[in-house]
N, C-alpha and C positions, 0 to 999 in steps of 0.2 A: 224669367229674363226672356226678352222678345228673341225669338229667330223667325225670320222672314221665310215662308215658304219659298220654293225654287221655281213654282210656275202657277200661273192663273188657275189652274183646276185645283189644285193641291190647297191654293189660297183659300178658294171659294168654298172648298168643302170642310177646310179647318174652320172658317168664319161660321158655318153651318152647324158645326158639332159642338162649337161653344155659343151656340145660340146667338151670334152677333152679326148674322147676315144682315137684319133688316136695319141694324144699326150702320153698318156698312153702307147698305143703300142710302139712309138718311145723309151720314157725311158725304158721300159722292156727290148727291144732289145739293147739298150746302154748299160746298166748294165751288162747283162749276156755276151756280147761280151768284157767289161772290166773285167770281172772274166774269160776271155777265155774259156767259154762256149757258143760258138756261137750258137746264137737262132736267127731266122728270120722270126718274125712273119708278115705276108703279112698286109700292111694296110687294106686289105679286109677283114681280118678274123672277122668271128662272135664274140661276146661276149662268147656265149655258147662254141664255139670251142677253143677261146683264154682259156677259164678255162680248159676244156679239157687236152690241148695240155700241158699247164703249169704244171698242176698237173703230168700228166706222166713225164714230165723232171725231175721235182723235185723226183719224185719216183724214176726214173732211177738213178740221183745223189745220193741220201741215198743210194741206193742198191749196185752201183758198184764203186762209184767214191765218196766216203764221205770227201775226203780232199778238193776236188773242191767243195763240196756241203757247207762245212765250211766257204771256200773263199767267195763263192758267196754270202751267207748270209752276211759276213762281207762287202764286197764291196756294196752290196744294203742296208746295215746299219739297218739289221731286229733286233729288242729288243731282247738282250740275255735272259734277264727275261722273255719275250715272250714265247721263243723257250723252256725255261727251265720248263714252266707250262704244257707242251704237254704231253700229254701220248705216249709213243713210242711202246707200246704193237703190235699196229697193223699198220704196214707199209704203207698200202693203206691209212687209216684215216689220220696218221701223215703227209704224203706227202699233203693230201687236205689241212690239217690245215695250213700248212707251206706254201703252194702256197697262201693261203687266206693273211697270214701275209706278204707274199712278195708283193701282190696285194696290199695290204693297204698301205705299206711302200712307193711304185712307188706312187700309187695315190696320197699319202701325200705330195711327191715331185712335182709332176704335178700341184696339187691344190694350192700351195704354190707359186710356179713361176708365176701363171695364176694371183694369186690375187695381188703379191706385187712385 
């Protein structure tokens, strides 16, 4: 049964421990490209660097390309109810929380594909 990690660091370490970290990077790259938000994380990117760069990308989308940001969330299939629970008063914190939701959904896809 899939149990989502409670934060980004735990999620990334779980992906590494299950040898699915590279699949997670592939899935992120694939979905961002489907949303026409070209992103190309190299397979050699460290988990910490992935976390930072994903946060920065989400932040820029929220700030400068909001329609594209919404499209990305739709394509990745991030839960709308989860997004609505977030406090949008601080954009940096919001982007960090959304980046975690994106990672969590992408991890769920990779995990299920690997298990079933």
